[in-house]
KEMARVEX-61957 format. One record per residue (C-alpha): residue number from 1; chain; y, x, z. Coordinates in nm, 2 decimals, decimal comma, always signed. Layout:
// KEMARVEX-61957
ATOM   nr  kette       y       x       z
ATOM  NUM      A       Y       X       Z
...
//
This chain:
// KEMARVEX-61957
ATOM   nr  kette       y       x       z
ATOM    1      A   -3,27   -0,43   +0,50
ATOM    2      A   -2,99   -0,22   +0,64
ATOM    3      A   -3,08   -0,08   +0,98
ATOM    4      A   -2,82   -0,11   +1,26
ATOM    5      A   -2,81   +0,06   +1,60
ATOM    6      A   -2,58   -0,05   +1,88
ATOM    7      A   -2,47   +0,19   +2,15
ATOM    8      A   -2,27   +0,09   +2,46
ATOM    9      A   -2,31   +0,16   +2,83
ATOM   10      A   -2,22   -0,20   +2,91
ATOM   11      A   -2,53   -0,43   +2,86
ATOM   12      A   -2,31   -0,74   +2,82
ATOM   13      A   -2,13   -0,57   +2,52
ATOM   14      A   -2,47   -0,49   +2,36
ATOM   15      A   -2,59   -0,85   +2,41
ATOM   16      A   -2,26   -0,99   +2,28
ATOM   17      A   -2,27   -0,78   +1,97
ATOM   18      A   -2,63   -0,89   +1,90
ATOM   19      A   -2,55   -1,25   +1,93
ATOM   20      A   -2,21   -1,25   +1,76
ATOM   21      A   -2,34   -1,28   +1,41
ATOM   22      A   -2,65   -1,41   +1,22
ATOM   23      A   -2,73   -1,06   +1,11
ATOM   24      A   -2,99   -1,15   +0,86
ATOM   25      A   -2,72   -1,31   +0,65
ATOM   26      A   -2,57   -0,97   +0,61
ATOM   27      A   -2,90   -0,81   +0,53
ATOM   28      A   -2,89   -0,63   +0,86
ATOM   29      A   -3,18   -0,55   +1,10
ATOM   30      A   -3,09   -0,44   +1,45
ATOM   31      A   -3,34   -0,16   +1,52
ATOM   32      A   -3,23   -0,08   +1,88
ATOM   33      A   -2,97   -0,06   +2,15
ATOM   34      A   -2,87   +0,25   +2,35
ATOM   35      A   -2,70   +0,27   +2,69
ATOM   36      A   -2,56   +0,62   +2,67
ATOM   37      A   -2,48   +0,89   +2,41
ATOM   38      A   -2,79   +1,10   +2,47
ATOM   39      A   -3,02   +0,80   +2,42
ATOM   40      A   -2,82   +0,70   +2,11
ATOM   41      A   -2,86   +1,04   +1,94
ATOM   42      A   -3,23   +1,04   +2,01
ATOM   43      A   -3,27   +0,69   +1,87
ATOM   44      A   -3,07   +0,79   +1,56
ATOM   45      A   -3,31   +1,09   +1,51
ATOM   46      A   -3,62   +0,87   +1,53
ATOM   47      A   -3,51   +0,53   +1,39
ATOM   48      A   -3,28   +0,67   +1,12
ATOM   49      A   -3,04   +0,37   +1,11
ATOM   50      A   -2,79   +0,32   +0,83
ATOM   51      A   -2,50   +0,20   +1,05
ATOM   52      A   -2,42   +0,27   +1,41
ATOM   53      A   -2,18   +0,07   +1,62
ATOM   54      A   -2,09   +0,29   +1,92
ATOM   55      A   -1,84   +0,28   +2,21
ATOM   56      A   -1,62   +0,58   +2,24
ATOM   57      A   -1,67   +0,64   +2,61
ATOM   58      A   -2,03   +0,66   +2,72
ATOM   59      A   -2,23   +0,86   +2,98
ATOM   60      A   -2,40   +1,18   +2,88
ATOM   61      A   -2,23   +1,20   +2,54
ATOM   62      A   -1,93   +1,01   +2,40
ATOM   63      A   -1,96   +0,81   +2,09
ATOM   64      A   -1,75   +1,08   +1,91
ATOM   65      A   -1,97   +1,36   +2,03
ATOM   66      A   -2,28   +1,17   +1,90
ATOM   67      A   -2,11   +1,10   +1,56
ATOM   68      A   -2,01   +1,47   +1,53
ATOM   69      A   -2,36   +1,60   +1,62
ATOM   70      A   -2,54   +1,35   +1,39
ATOM   71      A   -2,30   +1,42   +1,10
ATOM   72      A   -2,40   +1,79   +1,12
ATOM   73      A   -2,77   +1,71   +1,13
ATOM   74      A   -2,80   +1,42   +0,89
ATOM   75      A   -2,50   +1,43   +0,67
ATOM   76      A   -2,29   +1,12   +0,58
ATOM   77      A   -2,55   +0,86   +0,69
ATOM   78      A   -2,55   +0,68   +0,93
ATOM   79      A   -2,20   +0,54   +0,90
ATOM   80      A   -2,03   +0,49   +1,23
ATOM   81      A   -1,82   +0,20   +1,35
ATOM   82      A   -1,62   +0,30   +1,66
ATOM   83      A   -1,55   +0,06   +1,94
ATOM   84      A   -1,22   +0,14   +2,12
ATOM   85      A   -0,96   -0,02   +2,34
ATOM   86      A   -0,58   +0,00   +2,35
ATOM   87      A   -0,60   +0,28   +2,62
ATOM   88      A   -0,81   +0,50   +2,39
ATOM   89      A   -0,58   +0,56   +2,10
ATOM   90      A   -0,61   +0,94   +2,14
ATOM   91      A   -0,98   +0,91   +2,12
ATOM   92      A   -0,96   +0,69   +1,82
ATOM   93      A   -0,75   +0,94   +1,64
ATOM   94      A   -1,02   +1,20   +1,71
ATOM   95      A   -1,26   +0,97   +1,52
ATOM   96      A   -1,09   +1,09   +1,21
ATOM   97      A   -1,28   +1,42   +1,23
ATOM   98      A   -1,61   +1,25   +1,22
ATOM   99      A   -1,51   +1,03   +0,93
ATOM  100      A   -1,58   +0,69   +1,10
ATOM  101      A   -1,62   +0,40   +0,86
ATOM  102      A   -1,41   +0,16   +1,08
ATOM  103      A   -1,26   +0,11   +1,42
ATOM  104      A   -1,28   -0,21   +1,63
ATOM  105      A   -1,06   -0,29   +1,93
ATOM  106      A   -1,29   -0,45   +2,20
ATOM  107      A   -1,03   -0,70   +2,33
ATOM  108      A   -0,96   -0,83   +1,98
ATOM  109      A   -1,32   -0,83   +1,86
ATOM  110      A   -1,41   -1,16   +1,69
ATOM  111      A   -1,71   -1,26   +1,48
ATOM  112      A   -1,49   -1,24   +1,17
ATOM  113      A   -1,35   -0,90   +1,26
ATOM  114      A   -1,71   -0,77   +1,32
ATOM  115      A   -1,83   -0,93   +1,00
ATOM  116      A   -1,55   -0,77   +0,80
ATOM  117      A   -1,63   -0,43   +0,95
ATOM  118      A   -2,00   -0,47   +0,87
ATOM  119      A   -1,93   -0,57   +0,51
ATOM  120      A   -1,70   -0,28   +0,47
ATOM  121      A   -1,95   -0,03   +0,61
ATOM  122      A   -2,23   -0,18   +0,39
ATOM  123      A   -2,02   -0,14   +0,08
ATOM  124      A   -1,95   +0,22   +0,17
ATOM  125      A   -2,32   +0,27   +0,22
ATOM  126      A   -2,40   +0,12   -0,12
ATOM  127      A   -2,14   +0,34   -0,29
ATOM  128      A   -2,27   +0,65   -0,12
ATOM  129      A   -2,63   +0,58   -0,22
ATOM  130      A   -2,54   +0,51   -0,58
ATOM  131      A   -2,35   +0,84   -0,58
ATOM  132      A   -2,66   +1,02   -0,44
ATOM  133      A   -2,88   +0,88   -0,71
ATOM  134      A   -2,65   +1,01   -0,99
ATOM  135      A   -2,49   +1,33   -0,85
ATOM  136      A   -2,42   +1,48   -1,19
ATOM  137      A   -2,11   +1,38   -1,38
ATOM  138      A   -2,16   +1,00   -1,37
ATOM  139      A   -1,82   +0,87   -1,46
ATOM  140      A   -1,91   +0,52   -1,34
ATOM  141      A   -2,10   +0,59   -1,02
ATOM  142      A   -1,79   +0,56   -0,80
ATOM  143      A   -1,62   +0,23   -0,89
ATOM  144      A   -1,34   +0,29   -0,64
ATOM  145      A   -1,24   +0,62   -0,80
ATOM  146      A   -1,25   +0,46   -1,15
ATOM  147      A   -1,02   +0,18   -1,03
ATOM  148      A   -0,78   +0,44   -0,88
ATOM  149      A   -0,77   +0,61   -1,22
ATOM  150      A   -0,70   +0,27   -1,39
ATOM  151      A   -0,40   +0,20   -1,17
ATOM  152      A   -0,27   +0,56   -1,21
ATOM  153      A   -0,29   +0,53   -1,58
ATOM  154      A   -0,11   +0,19   -1,56
ATOM  155      A   +0,16   +0,33   -1,33
ATOM  156      A   +0,23   +0,61   -1,57
ATOM  157      A   +0,21   +0,41   -1,89
ATOM  158      A   -0,08   +0,62   -2,02
ATOM  159      A   -0,29   +0,35   -2,19
ATOM  160      A   -0,28   +0,38   -2,57
ATOM  161      A   -0,21   +0,01   -2,60
ATOM  162      A   -0,26   -0,33   -2,43
ATOM  163      A   -0,61   -0,37   -2,59
ATOM  164      A   -0,73   -0,05   -2,42
ATOM  165      A   -0,58   -0,16   -2,09
ATOM  166      A   -0,77   -0,49   -2,12
ATOM  167      A   -1,10   -0,31   -2,19
ATOM  168      A   -1,06   -0,10   -1,88
ATOM  169      A   -0,95   -0,39   -1,67
ATOM  170      A   -1,24   -0,61   -1,77
ATOM  171      A   -1,50   -0,33   -1,75
ATOM  172      A   -1,40   -0,25   -1,39
ATOM  173      A   -1,38   -0,62   -1,29
ATOM  174      A   -1,02   -0,59   -1,18
ATOM  175      A   -0,87   -0,94   -1,14
ATOM  176      A   -0,50   -0,94   -1,22
ATOM  177      A   -0,46   -1,32   -1,26
ATOM  178      A   -0,20   -1,39   -0,99
ATOM  179      A   +0,15   -1,52   -1,10
ATOM  180      A   +0,32   -1,19   -1,04
ATOM  181      A   +0,28   -0,84   -0,89
ATOM  182      A   +0,50   -0,59   -0,71
ATOM  183      A   +0,42   -0,23   -0,63
ATOM  184      A   +0,49   -0,06   -0,30
ATOM  185      A   +0,47   +0,32   -0,26
ATOM  186      A   +0,39   +0,43   +0,09
ATOM  187      A   +0,45   +0,77   +0,25
ATOM  188      A   +0,23   +0,89   +0,54
ATOM  189      A   +0,41   +1,11   +0,80
ATOM  190      A   +0,15   +1,26   +1,03
ATOM  191      A   +0,21   +1,35   +1,40
ATOM  192      A   +0,28   +1,71   +1,50
ATOM  193      A   -0,07   +1,73   +1,66
ATOM  194      A   -0,22   +1,73   +1,30
ATOM  195      A   -0,21   +2,07   +1,13
ATOM  196      A   +0,02   +2,07   +0,82
ATOM  197      A   -0,28   +2,17   +0,60
ATOM  198      A   -0,65   +2,21   +0,59
ATOM  199      A   -0,96   +1,99   +0,65
ATOM  200      A   -0,81   +1,81   +0,95
ATOM  201      A   -0,51   +1,70   +0,75
ATOM  202      A   -0,73   +1,58   +0,47
ATOM  203      A   -0,96   +1,38   +0,71
ATOM  204      A   -0,65   +1,24   +0,89
ATOM  205      A   -0,48   +1,12   +0,58
ATOM  206      A   -0,81   +0,98   +0,43
ATOM  207      A   -0,88   +0,78   +0,75
ATOM  208      A   -0,52   +0,66   +0,76
ATOM  209      A   -0,55   +0,54   +0,40
ATOM  210      A   -0,88   +0,37   +0,47
ATOM  211      A   -0,74   +0,18   +0,76
ATOM  212      A   -0,43   +0,08   +0,56
ATOM  213      A   -0,65   -0,05   +0,29
ATOM  214      A   -0,86   -0,25   +0,53
ATOM  215      A   -0,56   -0,39   +0,71
ATOM  216      A   -0,38   -0,50   +0,39
ATOM  217      A   -0,69   -0,64   +0,21
ATOM  218      A   -0,78   -0,85   +0,52
ATOM  219      A   -0,46   -1,04   +0,45
ATOM  220      A   -0,47   -1,06   +0,07
ATOM  221      A   -0,66   -0,92   -0,23
ATOM  222      A   -0,42   -0,63   -0,31
ATOM  223      A   -0,51   -0,30   -0,47
ATOM  224      A   -0,45   +0,03   -0,27
ATOM  225      A   -0,44   +0,35   -0,48
ATOM  226      A   -0,44   +0,70   -0,35
ATOM  227      A   -0,17   +0,91   -0,52
ATOM  228      A   -0,22   +1,23   -0,31
ATOM  229      A   -0,28   +1,32   +0,06
ATOM  230      A   +0,04   +1,16   +0,19
ATOM  231      A   +0,13   +0,90   -0,07
ATOM  232      A   -0,05   +0,58   -0,18
ATOM  233      A   +0,05   +0,28   -0,39
ATOM  234      A   -0,02   -0,09   -0,31
ATOM  235      A   -0,02   -0,34   -0,59
ATOM  236      A   +0,06   -0,67   -0,42
ATOM  237      A   +0,01   -1,02   -0,57
ATOM  238      A   +0,32   -1,24   -0,51
ATOM  239      A   +0,37   -1,61   -0,60
ATOM  240      A   +0,68   -1,56   -0,81
ATOM  241      A   +0,93   -1,30   -0,94
ATOM  242      A   +1,20   -1,46   -0,72
ATOM  243      A   +1,25   -1,19   -0,45
ATOM  244      A   +1,39   -1,45   -0,21
ATOM  245      A   +1,05   -1,62   -0,20
ATOM  246      A   +0,82   -1,32   -0,15
ATOM  247      A   +1,02   -1,04   +0,01
ATOM  248      A   +1,01   -1,18   +0,37
ATOM  249      A   +0,64   -1,23   +0,36
ATOM  250      A   +0,56   -0,89   +0,20
ATOM  251      A   +0,80   -0,72   +0,45
ATOM  252      A   +0,60   -0,87   +0,74
ATOM  253      A   +0,27   -0,76   +0,59
ATOM  254      A   +0,38   -0,40   +0,54
ATOM  255      A   +0,54   -0,38   +0,89
ATOM  256      A   +0,22   -0,52   +1,04
ATOM  257      A   +0,02   -0,25   +0,86
ATOM  258      A   +0,25   +0,02   +0,97
ATOM  259      A   +0,24   -0,10   +1,34
ATOM  260      A   -0,15   -0,09   +1,34
ATOM  261      A   -0,15   +0,26   +1,19
ATOM  262      A   +0,11   +0,38   +1,44
ATOM  263      A   -0,10   +0,24   +1,73
ATOM  264      A   -0,42   +0,39   +1,61
ATOM  265      A   -0,31   +0,73   +1,47
ATOM  266      A   +0,05   +0,78   +1,59
ATOM  267      A   +0,14   +0,80   +1,22
ATOM  268      A   +0,46   +0,68   +1,06
ATOM  269      A   +0,44   +0,48   +0,75
ATOM  270      A   +0,74   +0,40   +0,53
ATOM  271      A   +0,77   +0,28   +0,17
ATOM  272      A   +0,97   +0,14   -0,12
ATOM  273      A   +0,89   -0,17   -0,31
ATOM  274      A   +0,98   -0,24   -0,67
ATOM  275      A   +1,07   -0,58   -0,82
ATOM  276      A   +0,80   -0,82   -0,92
ATOM  277      A   +0,67   -0,86   -1,28
ATOM  278      A   +0,47   -1,14   -1,43
ATOM  279      A   +0,28   -0,94   -1,69
ATOM  280      A   +0,04   -0,71   -1,50
ATOM  281      A   +0,05   -0,47   -1,80
ATOM  282      A   +0,41   -0,41   -1,69
ATOM  283      A   +0,32   -0,32   -1,34
ATOM  284      A   +0,45   +0,03   -1,43
ATOM  285      A   +0,81   -0,11   -1,42
ATOM  286      A   +0,77   -0,21   -1,06
ATOM  287      A   +0,60   +0,13   -0,98
ATOM  288      A   +0,88   +0,33   -1,15
ATOM  289      A   +1,15   +0,14   -0,95
ATOM  290      A   +0,96   +0,20   -0,63
ATOM  291      A   +0,95   +0,57   -0,71
ATOM  292      A   +1,33   +0,57   -0,75
ATOM  293      A   +1,37   +0,40   -0,41
ATOM  294      A   +1,12   +0,62   -0,22
ATOM  295      A   +1,37   +0,89   -0,12
ATOM  296      A   +1,59   +0,62   +0,03
ATOM  297      A   +1,29   +0,48   +0,22
ATOM  298      A   +1,21   +0,83   +0,35
ATOM  299      A   +1,57   +0,88   +0,46
ATOM  300      A   +1,58   +0,54   +0,65
ATOM  301      A   +1,22   +0,58   +0,78
ATOM  302      A   +1,16   +0,22   +0,68
ATOM  303      A   +1,05   -0,01   +0,40
ATOM  304      A   +1,31   -0,05   +0,13
ATOM  305      A   +1,31   -0,32   -0,14
ATOM  306      A   +1,47   -0,26   -0,48
ATOM  307      A   +1,60   -0,56   -0,67
ATOM  308      A   +1,60   -0,59   -1,05
ATOM  309      A   +1,98   -0,55   -1,06
ATOM  310      A   +1,96   -0,23   -0,85
ATOM  311      A   +1,69   -0,10   -1,08
ATOM  312      A   +1,90   -0,17   -1,39
ATOM  313      A   +2,19   +0,03   -1,25
ATOM  314      A   +1,97   +0,31   -1,12
ATOM  315      A   +1,86   +0,62   -1,30
ATOM  316      A   +1,58   +0,55   -1,55
ATOM  317      A   +1,26   +0,75   -1,51
ATOM  318      A   +1,16   +0,99   -1,78
ATOM  319      A   +1,00   +0,80   -2,08
ATOM  320      A   +0,67   +1,00   -2,12
ATOM  321      A   +0,55   +0,77   -2,40
ATOM  322      A   +0,73   +0,96   -2,67
ATOM  323      A   +0,52   +1,27   -2,62
ATOM  324      A   +0,20   +1,10   -2,48
ATOM  325      A   +0,01   +1,11   -2,81
ATOM  326      A   +0,09   +1,47   -2,88
ATOM  327      A   +0,00   +1,57   -2,52
ATOM  328      A   -0,32   +1,38   -2,54
ATOM  329      A   -0,42   +1,54   -2,87
ATOM  330      A   -0,33   +1,89   -2,73
ATOM  331      A   -0,56   +1,84   -2,43
ATOM  332      A   -0,84   +1,68   -2,63
ATOM  333      A   -0,85   +1,94   -2,89
ATOM  334      A   -0,77   +2,23   -2,66
ATOM  335      A   -0,47   +2,31   -2,87
ATOM  336      A   -0,32   +2,58   -2,65
ATOM  337      A   -0,01   +2,64   -2,86
ATOM  338      A   +0,08   +2,27   -2,87
ATOM  339      A   +0,01   +2,23   -2,50
ATOM  340      A   +0,24   +2,53   -2,42
ATOM  341      A   +0,51   +2,39   -2,64
ATOM  342      A   +0,50   +2,04   -2,50
ATOM  343      A   +0,51   +2,14   -2,14
ATOM  344      A   +0,79   +2,39   -2,22
ATOM  345      A   +0,98   +2,10   -2,37
ATOM  346      A   +0,95   +1,91   -2,05
ATOM  347      A   +1,07   +2,21   -1,85
ATOM  348      A   +1,37   +2,25   -2,07
ATOM  349      A   +1,45   +1,87   -2,03
ATOM  350      A   +1,48   +1,90   -1,66
ATOM  351      A   +1,60   +2,26   -1,61
ATOM  352      A   +1,91   +2,26   -1,38
ATOM  353      A   +1,92   +1,88   -1,35
ATOM  354      A   +1,94   +1,82   -0,97
ATOM  355      A   +2,00   +1,45   -1,04
ATOM  356      A   +1,66   +1,41   -1,22
ATOM  357      A   +1,43   +1,51   -0,94
ATOM  358      A   +1,23   +1,18   -0,93
ATOM  359      A   +1,20   +1,15   -1,31
ATOM  360      A   +1,09   +1,52   -1,32
ATOM  361      A   +0,82   +1,46   -1,06
ATOM  362      A   +0,69   +1,15   -1,24
ATOM  363      A   +0,68   +1,34   -1,57
ATOM  364      A   +0,49   +1,62   -1,40
ATOM  365      A   +0,24   +1,37   -1,25
ATOM  366      A   +0,18   +1,23   -1,59
ATOM  367      A   +0,09   +1,57   -1,72
ATOM  368      A   -0,13   +1,63   -1,42
ATOM  369      A   -0,32   +1,31   -1,47
ATOM  370      A   -0,38   +1,38   -1,84
ATOM  371      A   -0,51   +1,73   -1,75
ATOM  372      A   -0,75   +1,60   -1,48
ATOM  373      A   -0,87   +1,30   -1,69
ATOM  374      A   -0,89   +1,44   -2,04
ATOM  375      A   -1,05   +1,78   -1,95
ATOM  376      A   -1,41   +1,73   -1,85
ATOM  377      A   -1,36   +1,96   -1,54
ATOM  378      A   -0,99   +1,91   -1,54
ATOM  379      A   -0,96   +1,86   -1,16
ATOM  380      A   -1,15   +2,19   -1,10
ATOM  381      A   -0,92   +2,37   -1,34
ATOM  382      A   -0,61   +2,24   -1,18
ATOM  383      A   -0,74   +2,31   -0,83
ATOM  384      A   -0,81   +2,67   -0,93
ATOM  385      A   -0,45   +2,71   -1,07
ATOM  386      A   -0,30   +2,59   -0,74
ATOM  387      A   -0,57   +2,74   -0,51
ATOM  388      A   -0,32   +2,95   -0,31
ATOM  389      A   -0,10   +2,65   -0,23
ATOM  390      A   -0,16   +2,47   +0,11
ATOM  391      A   -0,19   +2,13   -0,06
ATOM  392      A   -0,32   +2,26   -0,40
ATOM  393      A   -0,17   +2,06   -0,69
ATOM  394      A   -0,08   +1,77   -0,47
ATOM  395      A   +0,23   +1,95   -0,35
ATOM  396      A   +0,42   +1,80   -0,65
ATOM  397      A   +0,47   +1,48   -0,45
ATOM  398      A   +0,64   +1,66   -0,17
ATOM  399      A   +0,90   +1,85   -0,36
ATOM  400      A   +1,27   +1,81   -0,29
ATOM  401      A   +1,44   +2,04   -0,54
ATOM  402      A   +1,43   +2,04   -0,92
ATOM  403      A   +1,36   +2,42   -0,91
ATOM  404      A   +1,04   +2,36   -0,73
ATOM  405      A   +0,92   +2,10   -0,99
ATOM  406      A   +1,01   +2,34   -1,27
ATOM  407      A   +0,81   +2,62   -1,10
ATOM  408      A   +0,52   +2,38   -1,05
ATOM  409      A   +0,52   +2,28   -1,42
ATOM  410      A   +0,55   +2,64   -1,53
ATOM  411      A   +0,25   +2,73   -1,32
ATOM  412      A   +0,04   +2,44   -1,45
ATOM  413      A   +0,14   +2,53   -1,81
ATOM  414      A   +0,06   +2,90   -1,78
ATOM  415      A   -0,26   +2,84   -1,58
ATOM  416      A   -0,40   +2,58   -1,82
ATOM  417      A   -0,33   +2,78   -2,13
ATOM  418      A   -0,48   +3,10   -1,97
ATOM  419      A   -0,80   +2,93   -1,85
ATOM  420      A   -0,85   +2,72   -2,17
ATOM  421      A   -0,79   +3,01   -2,40
ATOM  422      A   -1,09   +3,20   -2,26
ATOM  423      A   -1,33   +2,90   -2,28
ATOM  424      A   -1,22   +2,69   -2,57
ATOM  425      A   -1,56   +2,68   -2,75
ATOM  426      A   -1,77   +2,67   -2,43
ATOM  427      A   -1,55   +2,39   -2,31
ATOM  428      A   -1,61   +2,18   -2,61
ATOM  429      A   -1,98   +2,24   -2,58
ATOM  430      A   -1,96   +2,13   -2,22
ATOM  431      A   -1,78   +1,81   -2,31
ATOM  432      A   -2,05   +1,72   -2,56
ATOM  433      A   -2,32   +1,80   -2,31
ATOM  434      A   -2,16   +1,56   -2,06
ATOM  435      A   -2,15   +1,29   -2,32
ATOM  436      A   -2,52   +1,35   -2,40
ATOM  437      A   -2,60   +1,32   -2,03
ATOM  438      A   -2,41   +1,00   -2,00
ATOM  439      A   -2,60   +0,85   -2,31
ATOM  440      A   -2,93   +0,95   -2,16
ATOM  441      A   -2,84   +0,78   -1,83
ATOM  442      A   -2,73   +0,46   -2,00
ATOM  443      A   -3,00   +0,39   -2,26
ATOM  444      A   -3,04   +0,04   -2,12
ATOM  445      A   -2,71   -0,08   -2,26
ATOM  446      A   -2,57   -0,11   -2,61
ATOM  447      A   -2,36   +0,21   -2,64
ATOM  448      A   -2,09   +0,22   -2,90
ATOM  449      A   -1,85   +0,51   -2,99
ATOM  450      A   -1,55   +0,31   -2,86
ATOM  451      A   -1,73   +0,24   -2,53
ATOM  452      A   -1,83   +0,60   -2,47
ATOM  453      A   -1,49   +0,74   -2,58
ATOM  454      A   -1,33   +0,50   -2,34
ATOM  455      A   -1,55   +0,62   -2,05
ATOM  456      A   -1,45   +0,98   -2,12
ATOM  457      A   -1,09   +0,90   -2,20
ATOM  458      A   -1,10   +1,04   -2,55
ATOM  459      A   -0,99   +0,88   -2,88
ATOM  460      A   -1,30   +0,75   -3,08
ATOM  461      A   -1,21   +0,96   -3,39
ATOM  462      A   -1,18   +1,28   -3,19
ATOM  463      A   -1,50   +1,22   -3,00
ATOM  464      A   -1,69   +1,15   -3,32
ATOM  465      A   -1,56   +1,46   -3,49
ATOM  466      A   -1,62   +1,68   -3,18
ATOM  467      A   -1,97   +1,55   -3,13
ATOM  468      A   -2,08   +1,60   -3,49
ATOM  469      A   -1,93   +1,95   -3,50
ATOM  470      A   -2,09   +2,07   -3,17
ATOM  471      A   -2,42   +1,87   -3,16
ATOM  472      A   -2,48   +1,90   -3,53
ATOM  473      A   -2,58   +1,54   -3,55
ATOM  474      A   -2,38   +1,21   -3,60
ATOM  475      A   -2,29   +1,03   -3,27
ATOM  476      A   -2,48   +0,71   -3,37
ATOM  477      A   -2,78   +0,90   -3,50
ATOM  478      A   -2,80   +1,09   -3,16
ATOM  479      A   -2,81   +0,76   -2,97
ATOM  480      A   -3,07   +0,61   -3,20
ATOM  481      A   -3,30   +0,92   -3,19
ATOM  482      A   -3,26   +0,95   -2,81
ATOM  483      A   -3,35   +0,58   -2,76
ATOM  484      A   -3,65   +0,61   -2,99
ATOM  485      A   -3,77   +0,92   -2,81
ATOM  486      A   -3,74   +0,72   -2,48
ATOM  487      A   -3,93   +0,43   -2,64
ATOM  488      A   -4,22   +0,65   -2,74
ATOM  489      A   -4,25   +0,78   -2,38
ATOM  490      A   -4,23   +0,43   -2,24
ATOM  491      A   -4,50   +0,31   -2,48
ATOM  492      A   -4,73   +0,61   -2,39
ATOM  493      A   -4,68   +0,53   -2,02
ATOM  494      A   -4,76   +0,16   -2,07
ATOM  495      A   -4,43   +0,04   -1,94
ATOM  496      A   -4,45   -0,30   -2,10
ATOM  497      A   -4,49   -0,47   -2,43
ATOM  498      A   -4,28   -0,39   -2,73
ATOM  499      A   -4,03   -0,67   -2,67
ATOM  500      A   -3,99   -0,56   -2,31
ATOM  501      A   -3,93   -0,20   -2,41
ATOM  502      A   -3,67   -0,31   -2,66
ATOM  503      A   -3,49   -0,50   -2,39
ATOM  504      A   -3,50   -0,20   -2,16
ATOM  505      A   -3,33   +0,00   -2,43
ATOM  506      A   -3,05   -0,24   -2,48
ATOM  507      A   -3,17   -0,40   -2,81
ATOM  508      A   -3,10   -0,77   -2,86
ATOM  509      A   -3,43   -0,84   -3,04
ATOM  510      A   -3,77   -0,68   -3,07
ATOM  511      A   -3,75   -0,73   -3,45
ATOM  512      A   -3,44   -0,51   -3,49
ATOM  513      A   -3,58   -0,25   -3,24
ATOM  514      A   -3,90   -0,23   -3,45
ATOM  515      A   -3,70   -0,19   -3,77
ATOM  516      A   -3,50   +0,10   -3,62
ATOM  517      A   -3,81   +0,26   -3,48
ATOM  518      A   -3,99   +0,25   -3,82
ATOM  519      A   -3,68   +0,40   -3,99
ATOM  520      A   -3,68   +0,69   -3,74
ATOM  521      A   -4,05   +0,75   -3,69
ATOM  522      A   -4,19   +0,64   -4,02
ATOM  523      A   -4,42   +0,38   -3,86
ATOM  524      A   -4,37   +0,06   -3,66
ATOM  525      A   -4,41   +0,06   -3,28
ATOM  526      A   -4,75   -0,11   -3,32
ATOM  527      A   -4,87   +0,14   -3,57
ATOM  528      A   -4,75   +0,42   -3,35
ATOM  529      A   -4,96   +0,29   -3,06
ATOM  530      A   -5,26   +0,23   -3,28
ATOM  531      A   -5,24   +0,59   -3,40
ATOM  532      A   -5,21   +0,73   -3,05
ATOM  533      A   -5,51   +0,52   -2,94
ATOM  534      A   -5,71   +0,65   -3,23
ATOM  535      A   -5,62   +1,01   -3,15
ATOM  536      A   -5,73   +0,95   -2,79
ATOM  537      A   -6,06   +0,80   -2,90
ATOM  538      A   -6,13   +1,10   -3,13
ATOM  539      A   -6,05   +1,34   -2,85
ATOM  540      A   -6,29   +1,17   -2,61
ATOM  541      A   -6,58   +1,20   -2,86
//
């Protein structure tokens, strides 16, 4: 069970929290209560709880001091849920620095609010533990990150076709079955007390996004996607495409979210909302319209809705689809000359066009996403290219002049070409190595070329060609040989009968597994075991 510690200097609060929920229903065991910060820290050291609910103000040490000290000693676990009051907003903002999982206002605390917070912290705990178990490049260990990538690809029209979109959607268990959807792009404007760059800004914006997500998802099952430090998108379900029906309700929802964030963090949230679309595959249309309206939302410091008629009359964003296939191939095959030519073409398209700032930023973001998703260590490469910038590559979202976007694209082009030219062959070897690691970690499922290519965001034909060239073995043959090698080890360790081992390795039937085993090893699984037993018997004589 998940271990919970409660810390508050008011005994009645501790008693109230203990009796507010049937904790066993949430797989929670309360391992202790503390009446001051010093005692809380000692109990954390000895009891090693997974979650701590702590008041901010306590004798000896405040809840924030305890969280900060424990974080240095023990790392990310335990997760802290901070209890606060309306008078303690400044303290609550300081909780950003200790990366609190959630914040609860005492006067508004209800069983449902406490339950929601516990479920949220438990989910974070599960995600973190899963990530710890697979620290190397496990492309599916962080489901939230994969869902963010899904929506970013959807926003920028980067799926190859609707079939690929459906594969990703179903694989990530994303439910887009509501009648219609609208996208809101929100901008975070931090208070002057937060430095304009550095770790504190990152922590502040991350906590702001986390609370925005929690606030919005409490009301409805929406999808919140981080775009960069100060910008995030909200994909909202609405009952119809008729704006007269859903705009008032969505407006209240967003204003409520902005008010809560302003009360907690003294942060200003504004945003632009595109028109609603019935087909979720066309959510990109709503996103693009919201992007067009964002400068106006920033100017008004408010939430701005864009109607379909206004969007039709407005400037159309750059259509990246025409060069998507070429750009994808250039990144996949590390074709430096083609990559340089394509990004130069983009630069020439927008050079001197002050009226095309928003389309230029969106085109640049499309290139950025392709670089970070198609290159195995693309994010590291891009971060190195923009290492001297205060916000690294994320600065693209903050640009207000076409000259700055052109300079950013030029830097990305030159940096990518320079770095990839020195590591083309080693990079391809690295890609294949990552694919092999993924296969070894997922021997329990039926792996296909299309499935693995989809995970790594490559085209199946390219991955097959690259794998055969670098690994000197056919993709399917590698999976088969790797599974058979694992099967032999499992049989030698006595990890079950033949049909059980076949199931563990993703085979539908023991008969087919035995057939494949014999083709690879020259003997059936039963004959293999008999031979091993005979060798062991001879060795013991």
